[in-house]
PDB file as gemmi writes it, atoms N, CA and C in Angstrom:
CRYST1    1.000    1.000    1.000  90.00  90.00  90.00 P 1                      
ATOM      1  N   MET A   1     127.656  97.260 105.400  1.00  0.00           N  
ATOM      2  CA  MET A   1     129.078  97.049 105.342  1.00  0.00           C  
ATOM      3  C   MET A   1     129.662  97.900 104.218  1.00  0.00           C  
ATOM      4  N   ASP A   2     130.771  98.565 104.511  1.00  0.00           N  
ATOM      5  CA  ASP A   2     131.438  99.381 103.505  1.00  0.00           C  
ATOM      6  C   ASP A   2     132.156  98.507 102.492  1.00  0.00           C  
ATOM      7  N   GLU A   3     132.278  99.043 101.298  1.00  0.00           N  
ATOM      8  CA  GLU A   3     133.027  98.345 100.271  1.00  0.00           C  
ATOM      9  C   GLU A   3     134.518  98.546 100.497  1.00  0.00           C  
ATOM     10  N   PHE A   4     135.282  97.571 100.049  1.00  0.00           N  
ATOM     11  CA  PHE A   4     136.727  97.771 100.041  1.00  0.00           C  
ATOM     12  C   PHE A   4     137.322  96.960  98.902  1.00  0.00           C  
ATOM     13  N   PHE A   5     138.498  97.360  98.486  1.00  0.00           N  
ATOM     14  CA  PHE A   5     139.197  96.714  97.389  1.00  0.00           C  
ATOM     15  C   PHE A   5     140.571  96.298  97.879  1.00  0.00           C  
ATOM     16  N   VAL A   6     141.074  95.198  97.358  1.00  0.00           N  
ATOM     17  CA  VAL A   6     142.392  94.703  97.745  1.00  0.00           C  
ATOM     18  C   VAL A   6     143.284  94.728  96.515  1.00  0.00           C  
ATOM     19  N   THR A   7     144.478  95.289  96.680  1.00  0.00           N  
ATOM     20  CA  THR A   7     145.452  95.326  95.595  1.00  0.00           C  
ATOM     21  C   THR A   7     146.830  95.009  96.157  1.00  0.00           C  
ATOM     22  N   TYR A   8     147.738  94.665  95.267  1.00  0.00           N  
ATOM     23  CA  TYR A   8     149.141  94.536  95.664  1.00  0.00           C  
ATOM     24  C   TYR A   8     149.714  95.931  95.810  1.00  0.00           C  
ATOM     25  N   ALA A   9     150.754  96.063  96.613  1.00  0.00           N  
ATOM     26  CA  ALA A   9     151.367  97.363  96.838  1.00  0.00           C  
ATOM     27  C   ALA A   9     151.883  97.952  95.533  1.00  0.00           C  
ATOM     28  N   SER A  10     152.378  97.129  94.630  1.00  0.00           N  
ATOM     29  CA  SER A  10     152.784  97.605  93.309  1.00  0.00           C  
ATOM     30  C   SER A  10     152.665  96.453  92.322  1.00  0.00           C  
ATOM     31  N   SER A  11     152.512  96.765  91.060  1.00  0.00           N  
ATOM     32  CA  SER A  11     152.359  95.706  90.056  1.00  0.00           C  
ATOM     33  C   SER A  11     153.623  94.865  89.947  1.00  0.00           C  
ATOM     34  N   ASP A  12     154.784  95.412  90.315  1.00  0.00           N  
ATOM     35  CA  ASP A  12     156.035  94.655  90.284  1.00  0.00           C  
ATOM     36  C   ASP A  12     156.036  93.526  91.307  1.00  0.00           C  
ATOM     37  N   GLN A  13     155.212  93.622  92.332  1.00  0.00           N  
ATOM     38  CA  GLN A  13     155.198  92.631  93.402  1.00  0.00           C  
ATOM     39  C   GLN A  13     154.158  91.536  93.201  1.00  0.00           C  
ATOM     40  N   MET A  14     153.409  91.575  92.119  1.00  0.00           N  
ATOM     41  CA  MET A  14     152.310  90.627  91.944  1.00  0.00           C  
ATOM     42  C   MET A  14     152.757  89.173  91.981  1.00  0.00           C  
ATOM     43  N   GLU A  15     153.976  88.871  91.591  1.00  0.00           N  
ATOM     44  CA  GLU A  15     154.454  87.502  91.574  1.00  0.00           C  
ATOM     45  C   GLU A  15     155.141  87.091  92.867  1.00  0.00           C  
ATOM     46  N   ARG A  16     155.361  88.027  93.765  1.00  0.00           N  
ATOM     47  CA  ARG A  16     156.094  87.742  94.991  1.00  0.00           C  
ATOM     48  C   ARG A  16     155.159  87.227  96.080  1.00  0.00           C  
ATOM     49  N   ALA A  17     155.602  86.199  96.783  1.00  0.00           N  
ATOM     50  CA  ALA A  17     154.774  85.595  97.834  1.00  0.00           C  
ATOM     51  C   ALA A  17     154.807  86.395  99.125  1.00  0.00           C  
ATOM     52  N   ASP A  18     155.657  87.420  99.203  1.00  0.00           N  
ATOM     53  CA  ASP A  18     155.723  88.241 100.414  1.00  0.00           C  
ATOM     54  C   ASP A  18     155.203  89.657 100.178  1.00  0.00           C  
ATOM     55  N   SER A  19     154.397  89.824  99.151  1.00  0.00           N  
ATOM     56  CA  SER A  19     153.870  91.141  98.799  1.00  0.00           C  
ATOM     57  C   SER A  19     152.915  91.677  99.858  1.00  0.00           C  
ATOM     58  N   PRO A  20     153.029  92.970 100.195  1.00  0.00           N  
ATOM     59  CA  PRO A  20     152.040  93.579 101.086  1.00  0.00           C  
ATOM     60  C   PRO A  20     150.661  93.577 100.417  1.00  0.00           C  
ATOM     61  N   ILE A  21     149.628  93.519 101.217  1.00  0.00           N  
ATOM     62  CA  ILE A  21     148.255  93.601 100.722  1.00  0.00           C  
ATOM     63  C   ILE A  21     147.730  94.976 101.105  1.00  0.00           C  
ATOM     64  N   VAL A  22     147.289  95.736 100.109  1.00  0.00           N  
ATOM     65  CA  VAL A  22     146.744  97.079 100.349  1.00  0.00           C  
ATOM     66  C   VAL A  22     145.233  96.992 100.237  1.00  0.00           C  
ATOM     67  N   MET A  23     144.534  97.379 101.306  1.00  0.00           N  
ATOM     68  CA  MET A  23     143.072  97.377 101.325  1.00  0.00           C  
ATOM     69  C   MET A  23     142.594  98.823 101.264  1.00  0.00           C  
ATOM     70  N   THR A  24     141.756  99.114 100.286  1.00  0.00           N  
ATOM     71  CA  THR A  24     141.230 100.467 100.107  1.00  0.00           C  
ATOM     72  C   THR A  24     139.744 100.461 100.439  1.00  0.00           C  
ATOM     73  N   PHE A  25     139.354 101.261 101.406  1.00  0.00           N  
ATOM     74  CA  PHE A  25     137.975 101.324 101.874  1.00  0.00           C  
ATOM     75  C   PHE A  25     137.274 102.554 101.303  1.00  0.00           C  
ATOM     76  N   SER A  26     135.961 102.554 101.363  1.00  0.00           N  
ATOM     77  CA  SER A  26     135.187 103.686 100.852  1.00  0.00           C  
ATOM     78  C   SER A  26     135.160 104.855 101.827  1.00  0.00           C  
ATOM     79  N   GLN A  27     135.573 104.612 103.073  1.00  0.00           N  
ATOM     80  CA  GLN A  27     135.620 105.660 104.090  1.00  0.00           C  
ATOM     81  C   GLN A  27     136.926 105.511 104.878  1.00  0.00           C  
ATOM     82  N   PRO A  28     137.357 106.567 105.549  1.00  0.00           N  
ATOM     83  CA  PRO A  28     138.577 106.459 106.363  1.00  0.00           C  
ATOM     84  C   PRO A  28     138.445 105.370 107.425  1.00  0.00           C  
ATOM     85  N   VAL A  29     139.552 104.684 107.676  1.00  0.00           N  
ATOM     86  CA  VAL A  29     139.578 103.606 108.654  1.00  0.00           C  
ATOM     87  C   VAL A  29     140.966 103.573 109.297  1.00  0.00           C  
ATOM     88  N   GLU A  30     141.009 103.204 110.563  1.00  0.00           N  
ATOM     89  CA  GLU A  30     142.292 103.082 111.262  1.00  0.00           C  
ATOM     90  C   GLU A  30     142.765 101.637 111.179  1.00  0.00           C  
ATOM     91  N   ALA A  31     144.057 101.469 110.953  1.00  0.00           N  
ATOM     92  CA  ALA A  31     144.621 100.138 110.730  1.00  0.00           C  
ATOM     93  C   ALA A  31     144.301  99.164 111.863  1.00  0.00           C  
ATOM     94  N   HIS A  32     144.355  99.609 113.093  1.00  0.00           N  
ATOM     95  CA  HIS A  32     144.123  98.678 114.205  1.00  0.00           C  
ATOM     96  C   HIS A  32     142.683  98.159 114.244  1.00  0.00           C  
ATOM     97  N   HIS A  33     141.738  98.879 113.643  1.00  0.00           N  
ATOM     98  CA  HIS A  33     140.358  98.392 113.585  1.00  0.00           C  
ATOM     99  C   HIS A  33     140.208  97.265 112.573  1.00  0.00           C  
ATOM    100  N   VAL A  34     140.967  97.308 111.513  1.00  0.00           N  
ATOM    101  CA  VAL A  34     140.881  96.289 110.472  1.00  0.00           C  
ATOM    102  C   VAL A  34     141.433  94.955 110.969  1.00  0.00           C  
ATOM    103  N   GLU A  35     142.446  95.008 111.792  1.00  0.00           N  
ATOM    104  CA  GLU A  35     143.121  93.796 112.263  1.00  0.00           C  
ATOM    105  C   GLU A  35     142.155  92.802 112.903  1.00  0.00           C  
ATOM    106  N   ASP A  36     141.172  93.269 113.631  1.00  0.00           N  
ATOM    107  CA  ASP A  36     140.209  92.388 114.297  1.00  0.00           C  
ATOM    108  C   ASP A  36     139.314  91.638 113.319  1.00  0.00           C  
ATOM    109  N   PHE A  37     139.176  92.145 112.102  1.00  0.00           N  
ATOM    110  CA  PHE A  37     138.266  91.546 111.130  1.00  0.00           C  
ATOM    111  C   PHE A  37     138.989  90.901 109.952  1.00  0.00           C  
ATOM    112  N   PHE A  38     140.292  90.985 109.928  1.00  0.00           N  
ATOM    113  CA  PHE A  38     141.104  90.453 108.827  1.00  0.00           C  
ATOM    114  C   PHE A  38     141.314  88.964 109.034  1.00  0.00           C  
ATOM    115  N   ASP A  39     141.048  88.178 107.996  1.00  0.00           N  
ATOM    116  CA  ASP A  39     141.212  86.734 108.082  1.00  0.00           C  
ATOM    117  C   ASP A  39     141.853  86.251 106.793  1.00  0.00           C  
ATOM    118  N   ILE A  40     142.952  85.556 106.910  1.00  0.00           N  
ATOM    119  CA  ILE A  40     143.633  85.014 105.743  1.00  0.00           C  
ATOM    120  C   ILE A  40     144.015  83.577 106.060  1.00  0.00           C  
ATOM    121  N   ARG A  41     143.858  82.718 105.088  1.00  0.00           N  
ATOM    122  CA  ARG A  41     144.159  81.294 105.266  1.00  0.00           C  
ATOM    123  C   ARG A  41     145.198  80.871 104.260  1.00  0.00           C  
ATOM    124  N   PRO A  42     146.223  80.135 104.650  1.00  0.00           N  
ATOM    125  CA  PRO A  42     146.508  79.779 106.028  1.00  0.00           C  
ATOM    126  C   PRO A  42     146.887  81.008 106.842  1.00  0.00           C  
ATOM    127  N   LYS A  43     146.696  80.900 108.145  1.00  0.00           N  
ATOM    128  CA  LYS A  43     146.985  82.004 109.059  1.00  0.00           C  
ATOM    129  C   LYS A  43     148.408  82.492 108.800  1.00  0.00           C  
ATOM    130  N   THR A  44     148.563  83.794 108.632  1.00  0.00           N  
ATOM    131  CA  THR A  44     149.865  84.392 108.328  1.00  0.00           C  
ATOM    132  C   THR A  44     150.110  85.555 109.262  1.00  0.00           C  
ATOM    133  N   ALA A  45     151.207  85.508 109.992  1.00  0.00           N  
ATOM    134  CA  ALA A  45     151.565  86.615 110.878  1.00  0.00           C  
ATOM    135  C   ALA A  45     152.014  87.807 110.043  1.00  0.00           C  
ATOM    136  N   GLY A  46     151.805  88.986 110.573  1.00  0.00           N  
ATOM    137  CA  GLY A  46     152.227  90.195 109.881  1.00  0.00           C  
ATOM    138  C   GLY A  46     151.830  91.425 110.664  1.00  0.00           C  
ATOM    139  N   ILE A  47     152.086  92.580 110.077  1.00  0.00           N  
ATOM    140  CA  ILE A  47     151.731  93.843 110.732  1.00  0.00           C  
ATOM    141  C   ILE A  47     150.755  94.622 109.863  1.00  0.00           C  
ATOM    142  N   PHE A  48     149.955  95.439 110.519  1.00  0.00           N  
ATOM    143  CA  PHE A  48     149.011  96.321 109.843  1.00  0.00           C  
ATOM    144  C   PHE A  48     149.518  97.748 109.987  1.00  0.00           C  
ATOM    145  N   ALA A  49     149.419  98.502 108.924  1.00  0.00           N  
ATOM    146  CA  ALA A  49     149.866  99.893 108.941  1.00  0.00           C  
ATOM    147  C   ALA A  49     148.887 100.740 108.155  1.00  0.00           C  
ATOM    148  N   GLN A  50     148.841 102.019 108.491  1.00  0.00           N  
ATOM    149  CA  GLN A  50     148.016 102.936 107.723  1.00  0.00           C  
ATOM    150  C   GLN A  50     148.642 103.083 106.350  1.00  0.00           C  
ATOM    151  N   GLY A  51     147.823 103.121 105.320  1.00  0.00           N  
ATOM    152  CA  GLY A  51     148.319 103.263 103.957  1.00  0.00           C  
ATOM    153  C   GLY A  51     148.641 104.705 103.615  1.00  0.00           C  
ATOM    154  N   ALA A  52     148.749 104.984 102.336  1.00  0.00           N  
ATOM    155  CA  ALA A  52     149.095 106.316 101.850  1.00  0.00           C  
ATOM    156  C   ALA A  52     147.989 107.335 102.114  1.00  0.00           C  
ATOM    157  N   THR A  53     146.753 106.848 102.267  1.00  0.00           N  
ATOM    158  CA  THR A  53     145.624 107.728 102.577  1.00  0.00           C  
ATOM    159  C   THR A  53     144.886 107.174 103.788  1.00  0.00           C  
ATOM    160  N   ALA A  54     143.969 107.945 104.315  1.00  0.00           N  
ATOM    161  CA  ALA A  54     143.177 107.510 105.470  1.00  0.00           C  
ATOM    162  C   ALA A  54     142.223 106.368 105.112  1.00  0.00           C  
ATOM    163  N   LYS A  55     142.028 106.114 103.823  1.00  0.00           N  
ATOM    164  CA  LYS A  55     141.145 105.041 103.378  1.00  0.00           C  
ATOM    165  C   LYS A  55     141.897 103.745 103.077  1.00  0.00           C  
ATOM    166  N   GLU A  56     143.205 103.749 103.278  1.00  0.00           N  
ATOM    167  CA  GLU A  56     144.007 102.561 102.980  1.00  0.00           C  
ATOM    168  C   GLU A  56     144.630 101.966 104.235  1.00  0.00           C  
ATOM    169  N   VAL A  57     144.640 100.628 104.285  1.00  0.00           N  
ATOM    170  CA  VAL A  57     145.333  99.879 105.327  1.00  0.00           C  
ATOM    171  C   VAL A  57     146.194  98.849 104.604  1.00  0.00           C  
ATOM    172  N   VAL A  58     147.416  98.658 105.084  1.00  0.00           N  
ATOM    173  CA  VAL A  58     148.354  97.737 104.456  1.00  0.00           C  
ATOM    174  C   VAL A  58     148.665  96.604 105.435  1.00  0.00           C  
ATOM    175  N   PHE A  59     148.583  95.370 104.947  1.00  0.00           N  
ATOM    176  CA  PHE A  59     149.029  94.205 105.716  1.00  0.00           C  
ATOM    177  C   PHE A  59     150.344  93.745 105.107  1.00  0.00           C  
ATOM    178  N   VAL A  60     151.389  93.702 105.946  1.00  0.00           N  
ATOM    179  CA  VAL A  60     152.718  93.267 105.509  1.00  0.00           C  
ATOM    180  C   VAL A  60     153.005  91.924 106.178  1.00  0.00           C  
ATOM    181  N   PRO A  61     153.078  90.838 105.401  1.00  0.00           N  
ATOM    182  CA  PRO A  61     153.306  89.536 106.010  1.00  0.00           C  
ATOM    183  C   PRO A  61     154.699  89.437 106.616  1.00  0.00           C  
ATOM    184  N   ALA A  62     154.817  88.726 107.725  1.00  0.00           N  
ATOM    185  CA  ALA A  62     156.099  88.532 108.389  1.00  0.00           C  
ATOM    186  C   ALA A  62     156.975  87.546 107.629  1.00  0.00           C  
ATOM    187  N   SER A  63     156.348  86.669 106.869  1.00  0.00           N  
ATOM    188  CA  SER A  63     157.064  85.698 106.043  1.00  0.00           C  
ATOM    189  C   SER A  63     156.248  85.495 104.759  1.00  0.00           C  
ATOM    190  N   PRO A  64     156.850  84.918 103.743  1.00  0.00           N  
ATOM    191  CA  PRO A  64     156.121  84.731 102.475  1.00  0.00           C  
ATOM    192  C   PRO A  64     154.853  83.885 102.657  1.00  0.00           C  
ATOM    193  N   PHE A  65     153.844  84.227 101.867  1.00  0.00           N  
ATOM    194  CA  PHE A  65     152.634  83.414 101.823  1.00  0.00           C  
ATOM    195  C   PHE A  65     152.996  82.070 101.216  1.00  0.00           C  
ATOM    196  N   MET A  66     152.234  81.048 101.556  1.00  0.00           N  
ATOM    197  CA  MET A  66     152.476  79.735 100.955  1.00  0.00           C  
ATOM    198  C   MET A  66     152.136  79.803  99.485  1.00  0.00           C  
ATOM    199  N   GLU A  67     152.938  79.177  98.681  1.00  0.00           N  
ATOM    200  CA  GLU A  67     152.688  79.194  97.229  1.00  0.00           C  
ATOM    201  C   GLU A  67     152.020  77.915  96.800  1.00  0.00           C  
TER     202      GLU A  67                                                      
END                                                                             
């Protein structure tokens, strides 16, 4: 399994419950492949998009995460 790291889209968003989640992988990955393996609790609807590089995928929640 490849390594990956999760960060907030920006440090300014760290306190926000609707912050995008940026996943950085060790190799290029397509956003639609990550969606099948992404699991967050409680279940949160959102969209997956390619990040700034081919190694990044961004999950943008449709509504704020529960606090």
